C-alpha positions in Angstrom: -0.3 0.2 -0.6 1.3 3.3 -0.6 0.9 5.7 1.8 1.4 8.8 -0.3 -1.1 9.3 -3.5 -0.6 11.6 -6.1 -3.9 13.3 -8.3 -3.0 15.0 -11.2 -5.0 16.3 -14.0 -2.9 17.2 -16.8 -3.9 20.0 -19.5 -1.7 21.2 -22.2 0.2 24.2 -19.9 -0.7 23.2 -16.7 -1.2 20.9 -13.6 -3.2 20.1 -11.5 -1.7 18.3 -8.4 -3.6 16.9 -4.9 -1.6 14.7 -2.7 -3.3 12.8 0.4 -1.7 10.9 2.4 -2.7 7.3 4.3 -6.3 7.8 1.8 -7.5 10.5 4.0 -9.1 13.4 2.0 -8.8 15.5 5.0 -5.0 15.4 4.6 -5.4 17.1 0.6 -3.1 19.5 -0.8 -3.6 21.2 -3.8 -0.9 22.4 -6.3 -1.0 24.0 -9.5 1.9 24.5 -11.6 3.4 24.3 -15.3 3.6 21.7 -17.4 7.2 21.4 -17.9 9.8 18.9 -16.3 11.3 21.8 -14.3 8.0 22.6 -12.5 7.3 18.7 -11.8 10.9 18.2 -10.5 10.3 21.2 -8.4 6.8 20.2 -6.9 8.6 16.8 -6.0 11.5 18.3 -4.0 8.7 20.1 -2.1 7.3 16.5 -1.4 10.4 15.4 -0.2 11.1 17.6 2.5 7.3 15.9 4.9 8.3 13.5 7.3 8.9 9.6 5.8 8.1 10.8 2.8 9.7 8.8 -1.1 9.2 8.2 -4.2 8.8 4.2 -3.5 6.0 4.8 -1.0 4.0 7.4 -3.5 1.3 6.6 -6.2 1.0 8.9 -8.9 -1.7 8.6 -10.6 -2.8 10.3 -14.4 -5.3 10.2 -17.0 -4.7 9.3 -20.4 -3.9 12.7 -21.6 -1.7 11.7 -25.0 1.5 13.6 -25.5 0.5 16.2 -22.5 1.4 13.5 -20.2 5.6 13.6 -21.3 6.6 15.8 -19.1 5.8 14.3 -16.1 5.8 9.9 -17.7 10.0 11.8 -18.3 10.1 12.5 -14.3 8.9 9.2 -13.7 11.3 7.4 -16.3 14.4 9.6 -14.6 13.2 9.1 -10.9 12.4 5.2 -11.2 9.0 6.8 -9.7 5.0 5.0 -9.5 2.6 6.2 -12.1 -0.8 4.7 -12.9 -1.8 6.3 -16.5 -5.8 5.5 -15.8 -8.5 5.6 -18.5 -10.7 8.9 -17.3 -13.8 7.5 -18.0 -13.1 4.4 -15.4 -11.8 7.5 -13.0 -15.5 8.8 -13.8 -17.3 6.0 -13.8 -16.0 4.8 -10.1 -17.1 8.8 -8.3 -20.7 8.4 -8.8 -23.0 11.5 -8.9 -20.5 14.5 -9.0 -21.8 17.7 -8.9 -19.2 20.7 -10.5 -15.8 20.6 -12.0 -12.6 22.4 -12.8 -8.9 21.0 -12.0 -8.5 21.0 -8.9 -11.4 19.3 -7.9 -11.0 16.9 -10.9 -6.8 15.9 -9.5 -8.4 15.6 -5.5 -10.7 12.4 -8.0 -8.3 11.5 -9.9 -6.3 10.8 -5.7 -9.3 9.3 -4.2 -9.7 6.9 -7.1 -6.0 5.9 -6.7 -6.6 5.6 -3.2 -9.7 3.5 -2.9 -8.5 1.7 -6.1 -4.9 0.7 -4.9 -5.5 -3.3 -4.5 -5.8 -2.9 -8.5 -3.2 -0.4 -9.4 -1.6 -1.1 -12.6 1.9 0.4 -13.1 3.1 2.9 -16.0 6.5 1.0 -17.6 8.0 2.7 -20.6 7.5 1.3 -23.9 9.8 0.0 -26.5 10.7 3.0 -28.4 10.8 2.0 -31.7 7.3 0.3 -30.8 7.1 4.5 -29.7 8.3 5.2 -32.8 6.3 3.1 -34.6 3.3 4.9 -33.2 3.9 8.1 -33.8 4.6 7.6 -37.4 1.6 5.4 -38.0 -0.3 8.8 -36.4 1.0 10.5 -39.3 -0.1 8.0 -41.1 -3.0 8.3 -40.6 -3.5 11.7 -40.9 -2.2 11.8 -44.2 -4.4 8.9 -45.5 -7.6 11.1 -44.3 -6.5 14.4 -46.1 -5.9 12.3 -49.6 -9.4 10.9 -48.9 -10.9 13.9 -48.6 -9.2 16.0 -51.5 -10.6 12.4 -53.5 -14.1 13.1 -52.7 -15.4 15.9 -54.2 -13.9 14.9 -57.3 -15.5 11.2 -57.4 -18.6 13.1 -56.9 -18.7 15.1 -59.9 -17.3 12.0 -61.8 -20.7 10.3 -60.2 -22.7 12.6 -61.0 -21.5 12.7 -64.8 -20.0 16.5 -64.6 -16.3 15.0 -65.2 -15.6 18.3 -66.9 -15.9 19.7 -63.3 -14.3 16.5 -61.8 -11.2 16.0 -64.5 -10.4 20.7 -63.3 -10.3 19.7 -59.8 -8.7 16.8 -60.0 -5.8 19.0 -62.2 -5.7 21.5 -59.8 -4.8 19.0 -57.2 -2.5 16.6 -58.9 0.5 18.1 -56.3 -0.7 17.9 -53.3 -2.3 14.4 -53.5 1.0 13.2 -55.0 2.8 15.0 -52.5 0.7 13.2 -49.4 1.2 9.9 -51.3 4.4 9.7 -51.6 4.9 11.1 -47.7 2.6 7.7 -47.2 5.2 5.6 -48.9 8.2 7.3 -47.4 6.9 6.9 -44.2 5.2 3.5 -44.7 9.2 2.9 -45.3 10.5 4.3 -42.2 8.2 1.5 -40.4 9.5 -1.2 -42.5 13.4 -0.3 -41.7 12.5 -0.2 -37.5 10.9 -3.1 -37.8 13.3 -5.0 -39.5 16.2 -2.9 -37.1 14.7 -4.6 -34.5 15.2 -8.5 -34.2 11.9 -9.1 -31.9 9.6 -6.4 -33.3 10.4 -8.1 -36.8 9.2 -11.9 -35.2 6.7 -10.4 -34.0 5.3 -9.1 -37.4 6.4 -12.4 -38.9 4.0 -14.3 -36.7 1.5 -12.2 -37.0 0.7 -11.3 -40.5 1.2 -15.5 -41.1 -2.3 -15.0 -39.8 -4.7 -15.4 -43.0 -6.1 -11.6 -43.0 -4.0 -9.9 -40.7 -2.4 -7.6 -43.4 0.3 -5.0 -42.6 -0.9 -2.4 -41.3 -3.4 -4.7 -38.9 -0.2 -6.5 -37.6 1.6 -3.0 -36.8 -1.7 -1.4 -34.9 -1.6 -5.1 -33.2 1.9 -4.5 -31.9 1.6 -0.7 -31.6 -1.5 -0.5 -29.0 -0.3 -4.3 -27.4 3.3 -2.7 -26.4 4.6 -5.7 -28.2 2.2 -8.2 -26.7 3.4 -6.6 -23.7 0.3 -5.5 -22.1 -2.2 -8.8 -23.0 -1.4 -12.4 -22.7 -5.4 -13.5 -22.7 -7.0 -13.2 -26.1 -10.6 -12.3 -24.3 -9.1 -9.0 -22.7 -7.4 -8.1 -26.3 -10.8 -8.8 -27.8 -12.5 -6.2 -25.3 -10.2 -3.8 -25.6 -10.3 -3.9 -29.4 -14.4 -4.1 -29.1 -15.4 -7.5 -30.6 -16.1 -8.7 -27.2 -20.0 -9.6 -27.3 -21.5 -8.8 -23.4 -24.4 -9.7 -22.2 -27.4 -7.3 -21.1 -30.3 -8.5 -19.8 -31.2 -8.9 -15.7 -33.4 -10.4 -14.0 -37.0 -11.3 -16.3 -37.7 -7.9 -17.7 -34.9 -6.7 -19.2 -34.0 -9.0 -21.7 -31.5 -6.7 -24.4 -29.2 -7.8 -27.0 -26.6 -9.0 -26.8 -23.7 -6.4 -27.9 -20.2 -5.1 -28.0 -18.8 -2.3 -25.7 -18.1 1.1 -27.0 -15.5 1.5 -24.6 -12.6 0.9 -27.4 -9.5 1.0 -29.2 -11.5 2.3 -32.1 -8.6 2.3 -34.5 -7.5 -1.4 -33.8 -10.8 -2.5 -34.1 -11.1 -0.3 -37.7 -7.9 -2.4 -38.6 -9.9 -5.9 -37.3 -12.6 -5.2 -39.5 -10.9 -4.8 -42.7 -8.9 -7.9 -41.4 -12.1 -9.9 -41.1 -13.1 -8.8 -44.4 -10.0 -10.8 -45.9 -10.4 -13.4 -44.1 -13.7 -14.8 -45.1 -12.8 -14.2 -48.5 -9.8 -16.5 -48.0 -10.2 -18.9 -45.2 -11.9 -21.9 -45.9 -12.7 -22.0 -42.3 -14.0 -18.6 -41.3 -15.3 -18.0 -44.9 -17.9 -21.7 -44.7 -18.0 -20.5 -40.4 -19.0 -17.2 -41.8 -21.7 -18.5 -44.2 -23.4 -20.6 -41.7 -23.4 -17.9 -39.0 -25.4 -15.3 -42.0 -28.0 -18.2 -43.8 -29.2 -19.1 -39.8 -30.2 -15.8 -39.2 -27.4 -14.0 -38.1 -26.7 -10.3 -38.6 -23.4 -10.0 -40.6 -22.0 -7.2 -38.7 -22.3 -9.4 -35.3 -20.2 -12.1 -37.1 -17.6 -10.3 -38.6 -17.1 -9.2 -34.6 -16.9 -13.2 -33.9 -14.4 -13.6 -36.9 -12.4 -10.8 -35.3 -11.9 -12.6 -32.2 -10.9 -15.8 -33.8 -8.5 -13.8 -36.0 -7.0 -12.5 -32.5 -7.0 -15.7 -30.6 -5.1 -16.9 -33.7 -2.8 -14.2 -32.8 -2.2 -14.5 -29.6 -1.9 -18.1 -29.8 1.2 -18.0 -32.9 2.4 -15.5 -30.3 2.4 -17.4 -27.3 4.0 -20.4 -29.8 6.3 -18.3 -31.7 5.8 -20.6 -34.4 4.0 -19.0 -37.3 0.3 -19.8 -38.1 -0.5 -22.6 -40.1 -4.4 -23.9 -40.7 -4.0 -27.4 -39.2 -5.2 -29.2 -35.4 -1.9 -27.5 -33.8 -3.9 -24.2 -34.6 -7.5 -25.1 -34.2 -10.5 -22.7 -34.8 -13.6 -23.9 -32.4 -16.5 -22.9 -34.9 -20.1 -22.9 -33.1 
């Protein structure tokens, strides 16, 4: 158990930190500071003056806030401190009915959440530096792909309604921009491939994951990035939950009989990648193709069946990673169809 809990609400320029001691809300102290390494260092230097304080007795808790967490995570890495990076939704839902909101209140709520749920703490550890680079490059590639799509939409719309002249005019006008985007995307993909090839472990993981029928380059990269090289998940069901493809029942007593659905709390980037993989799998994999056709013929909704296919793909992926054997459509990697 941690004697000192620090909840930090993070914004782009500032931090609001609240410390509580021994889980006692009455001991809470609030600190407002700039979101810089120097100010964070100064904050914890001040904490070190407290009786019996040490970093190994302290738990820092923050919400996952993307790039804005970099200064505090850098401090944690350099000082071997304990930090829990939690989903904001979990913290919010755990607080019950809430009235009012400001950064100070949010920091206190984060600290109380950490104090209350210490038994379930999941300490953050630095990711593989290569995976971080690949993640950032993949994010940039996705943004360039979206820009490319936005440019092409009006051209295709004019072409579809028969106004070929306007379509050609727009296409010619944006030709250089479109080609520049394509060239940048190709360059990024080469950089990602180079990073994978230079890391022997990631290269092996990539080869294992892409051996599963339906899992292509982009889906494999997404899986490696969001599982931190398959160190965050060792269970296919948990990974399926994270990716939003595991079904959950919705019923209570005799009156509530809702449909079994997947949760909307999911990594949507990974879910989208798996959707494309499932469409490929039901075309190329005979087992999954028969399974899909059978379930649709039974009256199941196509999207529901595709979600099941996504889950089965994840079971195969976890299996090949754990066995360190490439996928073979044989008894070594059985597919349990039902």
